[in-house]
Every structure is written in structure tokens, then in C-alpha cells.
N, C-alpha and C positions, 0 to 999 in steps of 0.2 A: 339218412345213410346213417349207417350202424357203427357203434362204436367200436375202433380198433383196440387190441389188446395184447400183453404178454404177461408174461409169468415171470417172476424171480424168484429161484429158487438155490439150495447148494445142496446137488447130489454127489454123489462119491460111487464111480465103476468100481465096485468090490473085486472084479477080476484083475484090471488094471493095479490096482493097491496089493493084490496078492501077489502081478507080477514082480513088483516095486519089492515087495517083502522076501519074495525067493531070491530074484536078483542080489540085494543087500545080504542074504544069509551065503551067497555061492564067494563073495567077494570077501568075506570075514572067513570063510573056509582057505581063501587061495592065498592073502595078505599074509607075508612075513612079521610084520606088526601083532599081527594077532594071533599068532603061534602061542597056544599053551595058557590062554589068558580067560581060555572057555567063553569067548564073546558067542553070543547067540540074538537070534531075534526070531522069535515064535509067536505067533496067533495064540491068544487064550483067550476064546471064547470070541468076544467083539472087542479086545482090546490085543493091543500090541504090546509083548514083554521083552524088553532088552535085556540082557544079563552078560557081564565081567567080571575079574578079580579083583578090578579099583575102578574108583569114581572115575580117572580120567579114560579107563579103558571104556570106561559106559558111554560116557560123552562122544568117545571115537566112534563109539555103536551107531550111539543117534544121528551123527554125523554124516556116516556111510546112508543111512539109511532116510535121512534128508535129502541127500544128493540122488537117491534112487527113485524119490516120488518127486523130485524137481522133474527128473529128465521121463519122467513119462508124463508129465504136464501137470500133475496137481500143485496146487497152490499150496503154502506152509501152511495159510490158515486154515486149513481140514485136521490137519494135526495138534493134536489138546494133548501136549507132554508136561508129566510131571516131572518133579523134583527125583535127582537120584537118592537109592535109601538102600544100607545096608540090610541081607537077609543072611547072615547066618555067615560064608566065608566071600560070599559073593555081590555086588552091587547091581542094582534094577532099578529102571526107569518103567516107567507103564504110562504107556500113549494111548490113545482113542483117535477114530477119527470121527468129525463133526460134521452132522450129517441134517439136511434140516437149517432152517432159519429160525432162532429159540424166537418167545417175546419181544424180551427188552428190544434185541438187534430189530425187528420188524418193525417196532411203534418206533423206535428212532428210523431209521428209514422212512417210513411216511409222513414223517415228520417234515425229514429233508424235503422229500418232495413236493409237502405241502409249503413249505418255506421258501425254498430254492427254485422249484419246479417251474414249468409253463401254467400257467391257472388255470386251464382249461384238461390237466391231469387228473385222475383219481386213481387212489391208492384204499384197496383193501387186505387185510390179513386173513389169509386162509388157510387155515391149518398153519401147518410148517412153511408155507410159501405165501407170495406177495402176489397180487391181480393189480396192473396198472393197466386202467384204461383209458384212451381221449378219442374225440371226432378227429382229432389230426396226426397223422403220422409222424409228420412233422415234430409236432409236440414230444412223440413217445421216444424217437430219436434223443431228440436233447435230452429226455429224461434218462435215458438208458445212459447217454455219456457223464450225466450228472452224478448218476450209481455207479460208474465205473470207476469215478474219480473219486470216491465217497471215501472216509477213512474207516470202515468198518471190519470187526475180527472175524467175518463171513466169506467164503470165498462167493460171489456169486455169479450165475449163469442166468441166462435170457432163454426162455423156451417159451414154447406155442404161441408165436408172433403171428395174430389175423387182423 
């Protein structure tokens, strides 16, 4: 019997992220506490740029954005948020979306599978994703549960189950 397998990936749906940003922008335009503070959320290339007139207001803008991302089904692990900094008369925060599993996280996951997972399970790094295979589907289910409970700074999704 052939090996069963699945891939562990970290993918972000760009359209859903864009919808979350648009919803956050609409809320910023309509909320009374954001009137006259120049609060905005915009895409600047691949990054998100949050602006407001004070450091507290730009942190509140970030809170609104994170709320919209959560409502759209995103994990906050996909957002890589920088610190607030002054730029002229306004404060800014740059945030970007993390996509793919970086090399240190992939190595940490393969070590976790090797140490704590079922013995028949093999994991190999393929670019920015991880392929996990085994002869037993029950072992693969156990490995999925192990990875879901793992404390990693990457949002994990499981695809290509065979």
C-alpha cells in the first residue's frame, strides 16, 4: 500500500485580506473617535501602512484592523506588525502578511514530529511547505493534532491529503 501524506502550509487569501482592510477603513471613516485624527489603513505594495495623529490612535487603528482580520477567519500569527514610529506630524505602523513556512520554523516542526510524533511518520521540507507522510492514516491524524497544539509563530493549514 502506498504512503498517505499531507502538506503543512501557511497561505493567506489575498482577497479576504483586502476585504478585511476595506472593512477596517470603512469603520475608521464612520467611527466618532477617529474623526479628525487622520486615521487610515492602506496597502503600500505588499505591506499595510497604518496612520494616525498620535501613538495611541495608531494603536487603536491596529486594534480595529486585527478585529477585522479575526472576523474574516485569519490568525493573528499571519500579521507581522512593527512598532509605531513618528513620521512628520503623524504616527505610523507597518504590518505585513507572513506567507509560507520559514526555514527555522520548518526545522522546528520536523524536529517536533521526529521527537514527539508517531515513529512511522516522516516529514520533509519542500521549499516553504512541509510534506508529512506515513503508511498509517491514524498516525497522520495524530501528527495533525500534535501540530495544531504546537506553539509555533506560524499559522498552519493542512492541504493535499492523500
